[in-house]
N, C-alpha and C positions, 0 to 999 in steps of 0.2 A: 808089552809095556810092563815095566818093573812095578812091583808092589809099592815101592817107595814113591814112584811117580804118581800112582793112583791116589796114595794118601795125600800127596802134596796138592793134587788137583781138587780133592774133596775135603781139604782141611777145614773149610768153613762149615761143611755139613757135619763133620765129626765134632767140631767145636759146639755146634748147635745141639747135637744129640747129647754131648757131655753136659751142657748147661741144663737141658731138660732133666737129665738124670740127677744132677746135683740139686736141682730145684725140688724134685720129689723127695730126695734124701733129706734136704733141709726142712721140708714141710713135715716129714715124719718125725724129725728131731724136735721141731717146735711143738708138735702135737704131744710128744712124749713129755716134754718139759711142762707144758700147760697142764697135762693130765696128772702128772705125778707131784709136781712141786707147787705150781700156782694154786691148784685146788686146795692143797694142804694149808697154804698161807692164808687164803681167803676164808678157810674154815675157822680160823682163829679170831676173826673179826666178829663184832656183835651183830652186824647187819648181813642179810642174805643177798644184798644188791650186787656186791662184787662176785659172789659165787654164780649168780644168775648171768651176769655180764660175761664172765669167763666161759660159761657153758654155751651161751648164745653166740659168742664171737669166735669160738675155737674153729669151727668149720669155715666161716668166711675168711679168717686169717689164712688158713691153709690154702683155700681156693685162690685167694689173692696172690700168694707166693707162686703158685703153679701157673696162674694166668700171666704174671709178670715174666716168669721164666720162659714160657712159650713165646711171648711177644719179643723178648730180647733175642731168643734163638732164631726166630723167623727173620727179624730185621737185620741180622748179621749174616744171613745166608745169601750167597750170590745169586742163587736161582730165584729168590723172592724179590730181589732189588727192583726188577722191572715192574713189579706189582706192589711196590712199597706203599703207594698212595691208597690202594684198595685195602691193604692190610692195616694201615694206620686208621682208616675210616671204620673198618670192622671192629678193631680193638677200641676205638673211641666209643662206639655204641656199647660194647661190652663193659667198658670202664664206667661209663655214665650210669648205666642201669645197675651195675654191681655196687657202685658207690651209693646210689639211691636206696638200694636194698639194704646195705649195711647200716645206713643212717636210720632207715625205718625200723630195722631190727633192734637197734639200740633203744629207740623210743618205745617200741612195743615191750621190750624187756623191762624198761623202767615202769611202764604201765602195769605189767604183770606183778612187779615187785610192790607197787603201790597198792594194788588190789589185795595182795597177800599179806602185807605188813601193816598197812594204814587203813584201808577201806573197811576191813573186817572189825576194826576197833571203834569205828565211828557209829553213832546212832543213826545218822542219815543214810538212806538207801539210794540217794541220788548218784553217788559214785558207782555203786553196783549197777545202776541202771544205764549209765553212760559209758562205762569202761569197755564192755564187749564190742559195741559198734564203733567206738573210737579207734580200736586197734585196726579195724578194716579201713577206716577213713585214712589212717596214717599211710597204709600201703597204697591206697588209691592216689593220695596227694603226691607221694614219692614217684609213682608211675607217671602222673600227669606232668610234674615239674621236669622230670628227666626227658620225657618226650618233647616238651616244648623247647627245652635247651638244645636237643639234637636237631630239631627242625630249624631252629635259628642258625645252627652251624651249617645246615644244608642250604641255607638261603631262603627258606620259606618265610613269608611275611607274617610275623608274629601277631601284629595288631589285628589283621584279618582273621587269623586263627583264633585268637582270644575272643573276638566278637562272635565268631561262629560257635565257639564253645559256650559262650554266654547264652546265645539263642537256643542252642541244644540243651543247655542246662535248664532253661526256662521251660522248654517242651517236656523234658523229663520230670521236672517238678510238677507240672500240670498233670502229667500222666500218673504220677505217684502221689497225687494230692491226698487221697484217702490214707495211704501209708504214712505220709509225713504228718498228717493231722493226728493219726493215732500215736505216732512217736512223740510229738510235742505235747499231746494231751497226757500221755503217760508220764512224761518228764515233769510237766507242771504238777500233776497229782503227787508225784514223789517228792518234788521240791516243797510243795505246800504242806505235805504230810497230813492232808485231810483224810486220806485212807492209807493205812499201813498194812504190811503183811501180818497176818494173824489177828487182825481186827474182825470183830463180829458185826456185820452190817445187814441192813435191810434195803433191798432195791425198791425202785419206784413201782415195780410190778408186784411187790409184796413178798418176794422170795428172800429168804434169809440164809446166811452162811458165813464161813470164815474166808477171808482173803488169803489165798495161798501163794499168789504170784502177781506182780505188776510188771508185765513184760514191755517190750518196746512197741508192740502192736495191740496186745490184748491183756485183759486182767482176768485171772481165774479165781472163781469163788467156789469153795466146797460147801455144799448144802448139808444139812443135818442128816439127810438120807445117804450121804457120802457120794452123791453125784456132783459133777463139776459143771458150773455155769461159766461159759466163756463169753466175755463182753468186750467189744472193741473199745479202746480207751476213749475215743472221741464221744461215743454214745454214753459212756459212764460219766464223763466230765459234764455232759449236758443234762444229766438226770438228777433228781432229788434223791439223796442217799441219807439214810439214818445210820450213823456210826455209833454203836453202843459203847465202844471202847475208846472213844476219842479223849475222854477225860479219865475218871477213875474206874469206869466200867459199871459202877453201881447203878441200879435202876429200880423204879417202883412198878409193881405189876398188880393188876386187879383180877380177882376171881369172882365171877357172878354166881349168886346163889339165891334161894328163896325158901321161905317156910310158910306153913299154913296160917290162916288168919286166927286160929285158936291158940297160937304159940305165945309164950311170954317173951316179948322182944328184948327185955333187959337180960333175961337168962340166955337167950340166943346169942346176943352180942358178947356176953361174958365167955361163953363156951367157944365161940368162933375165935376170939382173941387168944384164949389159952392154947387152942390147937395150932393156931398160926404161929405163936411164939415157939412152941415145941418144934414145929417143922422147920422154922427159920434156923433154930439152933443146930438142927441135924443136917440140913441140906443147903441152906442159902449162903453160908459163910459170912453172914452179916449179923452183927450183934443186935438182937431184938430190943435190948435195953437202950441202945443208942439210936436205933431206928425202929421204934415199935410199930407193929401192925395196926391198922385202923379199920373199923367197920363203919360203913355208911349205908343206911337204908335209902333206897332210891325211888321206889314207886309201889303203888298198890296194883299188883298184877291181876290177871284173870283168875288164877288159882292160888297164888302165893303172894306174900309181901316180899318184894325183891330187895336184895342188898348186895353190896360188894365188899370183899375183904381185900384191902390193899397191904402189900408186904414188899420188902426190899430183898433183892438178890445181888450178889457181888458181880455176876456176869450175866449177860442177857440169855445165854444158852441154859443157865440154871433154872430159869423160870418154868420150863416144861417139867422138870423133875419135881420142883417144889409144888406146882399145881397138882401133879399126879398124886403126891403123897398127902397133900392137904385135903383133896377130895375124899380120899379113902379115910383119913382121920375124922373128918367132919361127919361123914355118913355113919361111921361106927359110933361116934359120940352122940349124935342125934338119936340114933336108934336106942342107945342105952338110956338117954334122958327122956325118951318118949316124945321127942320133937319130930313133927311130921313134915316131910316135903311132899306136897300134894301133886298128884297127877293132874294134867289139864282136865278140867271138868266142865261139861256143858249141861245145864239143867233145863229141861223142857217142861213147860207148864201147859196143861190142857184146859182150855176155857170151856165150862159146861153151862148150859142154860139153867137158870134158877127154877124154871118150871117147864113142864112138858106142855106142849100145845095139845090141846084136846081137839 
């Protein structure tokens, strides 16, 4: 058989191979244009959205051209014509899932742009909390919608399927009740802004620390000893929390002390106020003239007359440093002035008979 006859008998195959080859060449050309010229054009705009869209859609566009080239080449080949229905159905599946993926990719790209350009500029952390799981939800919805569409094309009863999915979704929701509870508790906390990242809080158990992260399942708190406390969001939402930074952060702190009964209480009060003012100026970051310290005697103790020194600090965590410095300053000043802080004393009296029995 002559070579010309072979070419004529396989002309459609040659044409199909030519189409596939041209498709690859066209895809390469489009990729070159997008990479060299489109990126340069979008770089001149003020927003990064177009740059991100070009970058995200470059590969899907190329893949779309290649898939269309393959489909056209197969449907024009005589060897495939007897199986045309199968080929059409297979490419329908590919087309539906590919389209769903492209749409989801566009939406996720917009979410990424929003997180990069808008969310970082807002004071609210709600968008930061919702955006990462939202991207996963977009892909899941795209997969479900495309699957339902294809099942409808295959003649599957959609109403029954949706009812089944609803029952299945209810079962999943019950199984994930704890996880969903934590997610919505964290979302509510972020939305209400009762607790924010970097806030200094005290838990119901008495532990204190800085909030480092409010996640979709747990909240992390860094204690002053640098250890991390991890609390499920639903437990945190149901607890009593003291947030020291919810307003301006300033708080009043008391330091208990006591002096001997022989002390001049007027002098003690004067000295305590002087030392408290000095320490406030150095360590509390609060103006002692605007928020002066206060001394209040509280009770007659077993060994000392007890009193409290009340002072202000700008942040709750500063109280420990101020107390530390104030105790040292008071001890030094009291020693200098001859003011005694008594040790606990127990006096024992022995009763003796007035006269000896004879």
